[in-house]
C-alpha positions as CSV (number, residue, x, y, z in Angstrom):
1,M,-19.9,-143.6,-30.2
2,N,-21.2,-139.7,-31.9
3,Q,-18.1,-137.5,-31.9
4,I,-18.2,-134.3,-29.9
5,L,-17.4,-131.2,-32.0
6,I,-15.8,-128.4,-30.2
7,T,-15.8,-125.3,-31.7
8,P,-14.7,-121.7,-30.9
9,L,-16.8,-118.5,-31.8
10,D,-15.1,-115.4,-33.0
11,N,-15.1,-113.2,-29.8
12,G,-17.5,-115.7,-28.5
13,P,-17.8,-118.7,-26.8
14,L,-16.9,-122.3,-27.0
15,L,-20.1,-124.0,-29.3
16,V,-20.0,-128.0,-27.9
17,K,-22.4,-130.5,-30.1
18,G,-22.8,-133.7,-29.6
19,P,-23.4,-136.3,-27.1
20,M,-21.8,-134.8,-23.5
21,V,-21.8,-135.1,-20.0
22,L,-20.5,-131.9,-18.6
23,Q,-19.4,-131.9,-14.9
24,D,-18.1,-129.4,-12.5
25,A,-15.0,-129.7,-10.4
26,E,-16.0,-132.2,-8.2
27,G,-17.6,-134.6,-10.8
28,N,-21.2,-133.1,-10.1
29,P,-23.0,-133.2,-13.8
30,F,-24.7,-130.0,-15.1
31,P,-28.4,-130.4,-16.5
32,V,-27.4,-130.6,-20.5
33,D,-30.6,-130.9,-22.6
34,K,-29.8,-129.7,-25.8
35,P,-27.8,-131.1,-28.6
36,Q,-25.2,-128.0,-28.3
37,V,-24.1,-125.7,-26.0
38,G,-22.3,-122.2,-25.8
39,L,-19.3,-123.0,-22.5
40,C,-18.3,-119.3,-21.6
41,R,-14.3,-118.4,-22.0
42,C,-14.5,-114.3,-21.8
43,G,-15.4,-114.9,-17.5
44,H,-18.3,-112.7,-17.9
45,S,-21.2,-114.7,-17.6
46,A,-23.1,-114.9,-14.3
47,R,-24.4,-118.6,-15.8
48,K,-21.1,-120.2,-15.9
49,P,-19.9,-122.3,-17.3
50,F,-22.7,-121.2,-19.9
51,C,-22.1,-118.2,-22.3
52,D,-25.0,-115.4,-21.1
53,G,-24.1,-113.1,-24.2
54,A,-22.2,-111.0,-21.4
55,H,-18.6,-111.0,-23.5
56,R,-20.1,-108.6,-26.1
57,G,-18.1,-105.6,-26.6
58,K,-16.0,-106.8,-23.5
59,F,-14.1,-109.9,-25.2
60,E,-12.0,-110.4,-28.5
61,D,-10.4,-113.5,-29.3
62,C,-10.4,-115.6,-32.6
63,C,-9.3,-118.9,-32.4
64,R,-7.1,-119.8,-35.5
65,V,-4.5,-123.1,-36.6
66,E,-1.1,-121.6,-36.9
67,K,-0.3,-122.4,-40.2
């Protein structure tokens, strides 16, 4: 099985790369026909769970590993 890579982008979505199945809370699959998708983490997207860029200027978050 290939590894899935999830990267939180600065002030943006979670970038998910790799073969995946994305389901809603009831287990219904969302169509994913790309090798990578951006998942909304700001709550402003009109295409949830996918990012549509609505976060620009409204969301600031930079995830880093605490050392």
